C-alpha positions in Angstrom: 106.1 126.7 82.1 107.9 124.5 84.8 105.8 122.5 86.9 106.2 120.0 89.8 104.2 116.8 89.8 104.3 114.7 93.0 102.5 111.3 92.8 103.7 111.0 89.3 104.1 107.3 89.1 100.4 106.8 90.4 97.4 106.4 88.6 96.5 109.9 88.0 100.0 111.3 88.2 101.3 109.4 85.5 98.5 110.5 83.1 98.9 114.2 84.4 102.6 114.0 83.5 101.8 113.1 79.8 99.2 115.6 79.5 101.5 118.4 80.6 104.2 117.2 78.1 101.7 117.4 75.4 101.1 121.0 76.5 104.8 121.7 75.8 105.4 122.4 79.8 108.5 121.8 81.4 107.8 118.8 83.8 110.0 117.8 87.1 108.7 114.9 89.2 109.3 114.1 92.9 109.7 110.3 93.3 110.8 108.4 96.4 113.9 106.1 95.8 111.9 103.1 96.3 109.1 104.1 93.5 108.4 102.1 90.5 109.1 104.4 87.7 108.3 102.3 84.7 105.7 104.5 83.6 107.9 107.3 83.5 110.5 105.4 81.3 111.6 107.5 78.1 109.7 110.4 79.3 111.4 113.9 78.9 111.0 114.8 82.6 113.4 116.1 85.2 113.5 113.5 88.0 114.5 114.6 91.8 114.1 112.0 94.5 112.5 112.7 97.7 109.2 112.2 99.7 106.3 114.6 100.2 107.0 113.8 103.8 110.4 115.3 103.7 109.8 119.1 103.6 113.2 120.1 102.8 113.2 117.7 99.4 109.8 118.9 98.7 110.8 122.6 98.9 114.0 121.8 97.0 111.9 120.1 94.0 109.4 122.9 93.9 112.2 125.5 93.3 111.6 127.4 90.2 108.4 125.9 89.3 105.3 128.1 88.7 102.6 125.1 89.4 102.9 122.3 92.2 100.7 119.7 91.0 100.0 117.6 94.0 98.9 114.0 93.5 100.7 112.2 95.8 98.4 110.1 98.1 97.9 106.6 99.6 94.6 105.3 97.9 92.7 102.9 99.6 89.2 102.7 100.7 89.8 99.9 103.3 92.4 100.0 105.9 95.7 101.5 106.0 94.4 104.4 108.0 97.8 105.4 109.5 99.6 105.6 106.2 96.7 107.4 105.0 96.5 110.2 107.6 100.4 110.5 107.7 100.3 111.8 104.2 96.8 113.7 104.0 96.9 115.8 107.5 100.4 117.2 107.0 99.9 120.6 105.8 103.7 121.0 104.9 103.3 118.0 102.2 99.9 119.7 100.9 101.5 123.3 100.5 105.1 123.2 101.1 106.8 126.4 102.4 107.4 128.3 105.9 107.2 131.8 106.6 111.0 132.4 105.3 110.4 130.2 102.2 107.2 131.1 100.8 106.5 129.0 97.6 105.9 131.2 94.4 104.0 128.5 92.8 100.2 127.7 92.4 99.2 124.5 94.2 96.7 122.3 92.5 95.7 119.3 95.1 94.1 116.2 94.0 91.3 115.6 96.0 88.4 113.0 95.6 84.7 113.4 95.2 84.3 111.3 98.4 84.4 114.7 100.0 81.1 115.6 98.6 79.1 112.6 99.9 76.4 110.4 98.3 73.0 110.2 97.9 70.2 107.7 97.4 68.0 110.2 96.0 69.1 110.8 92.4 70.5 114.4 93.2 73.5 115.9 91.6 76.4 116.7 94.0 78.3 119.8 93.2 81.2 121.5 94.6 79.4 123.1 97.5 78.4 119.5 98.5 79.7 117.9 101.7 79.3 114.6 102.9 76.9 113.9 105.8 77.5 110.4 106.5 77.7 109.5 110.3 80.8 107.0 110.0 82.9 107.9 106.8 85.8 105.9 105.6 89.4 106.4 106.7 89.8 107.5 102.9 86.9 110.2 103.1 88.2 111.6 106.4 91.4 111.8 105.1 90.5 113.9 101.8 88.8 116.0 104.0 91.5 116.6 106.3 93.8 116.9 103.0 91.7 120.0 101.4 91.3 121.5 104.9 95.5 121.4 105.5 96.3 122.5 102.2 93.5 125.6 102.2 94.6 126.5 105.8 98.5 126.5 104.9 97.8 128.2 101.7 96.0 131.2 103.4 99.0 131.5 106.0 101.3 131.5 103.4 99.5 133.8 100.9 99.6 131.1 98.2 97.0 130.1 95.6 95.8 126.6 96.4 93.2 124.8 94.2 91.8 121.4 94.9 90.4 119.2 92.2 87.8 116.7 93.5 88.2 113.9 90.8 85.4 111.2 90.4 86.3 107.6 89.3 89.1 107.5 86.7 90.6 105.0 84.3 93.2 104.5 81.3 94.9 101.9 79.7 98.1 100.7 81.6 101.2 102.7 80.8 103.6 100.0 81.6 101.9 96.9 80.4 101.3 95.5 83.5 97.7 95.4 85.2 97.4 96.8 89.2 94.1 96.2 90.9 92.8 99.7 92.5 90.1 100.4 94.9 88.3 101.9 91.9 88.7 98.6 89.6 87.6 96.7 92.8 84.5 98.6 93.0 83.7 98.5 89.3 84.1 94.6 89.4 81.5 94.3 92.3 79.0 96.4 90.1 79.7 94.2 87.1 79.1 91.0 88.7 76.3 92.4 90.8 77.4 92.7 94.2 77.6 96.7 94.4 74.8 99.0 93.3 75.9 102.4 92.4 75.9 105.6 90.4 78.6 107.9 89.6 80.4 110.4 87.4 83.6 109.3 85.9 86.5 110.5 84.2 89.2 108.8 81.9 92.7 109.7 83.2 93.8 111.4 80.2 90.7 114.0 80.7 91.7 114.0 84.4 95.2 115.1 83.4 93.8 118.1 81.2 91.1 118.8 84.2 94.0 119.4 86.6 95.9 121.9 84.0 92.5 123.9 83.4 92.5 124.2 87.5 95.9 125.7 87.7 95.1 128.0 84.7 91.6 129.3 85.6 90.6 128.0 89.2 90.0 130.5 91.8 92.2 130.3 95.3 90.4 128.4 98.0 88.1 126.7 95.6 87.0 122.9 94.8 86.5 121.9 91.4 84.9 118.5 90.5 86.6 116.7 87.6 84.1 114.3 85.9 82.8 113.7 82.5 80.2 110.8 82.0 77.6 110.0 84.4 77.4 106.3 84.7 74.9 103.9 86.5 75.6 100.5 88.0 73.5 99.2 85.2 76.0 100.5 82.8 77.7 97.8 80.8 81.5 98.1 81.8 82.6 97.7 78.0 80.8 101.0 77.1 83.1 102.8 79.5 83.9 106.0 77.6 87.8 106.1 76.8 
């Protein structure tokens, strides 16, 4: 099966690409000319240059693909609201196409569990949960808008769209370099006692396989939580599963 992955050089996308290749899929990736592509080095993927905000390049890259894995996003819990919103609120970026150029592919959108909200009551949140925070962060609002835009455009075009609400995810570096992320910053705060939290997690290799399952078995218009182990703020960082 031929698939397209956007955000293929990112934290989730690069491991999704590897999971797809291990499953013998033909993988095409959409990367910006300025992208750091070291994580894709020596991988047997077809590269197309473009941008998800450039509809023509996105439609061209998706041509002939059975599934579009849309993992491209600006990931930041703090600030960068303009960049976050430009990507997440653009319906064409989430589900590319028009009335005359309807995509034939299933679209799997990488969302986030932040859309489910949080609770201090020890309650397990599921796919039907929704945040009730009075002032959600820019990132949370962006992910809510992303899901809404993707489902709305999918319904307009008659395209199957599935959302994967991933939990915290991590993996060893694929480039040999180390890059701080909002997730790693939060984990550091927990480790040094500056943050109290409980969360479900998913290793990034498992995150890739979870996206594949959503494409294979997901129901259009549905959201699926992607996580594995449940951790608390007292869980030793060294014991995080791989």
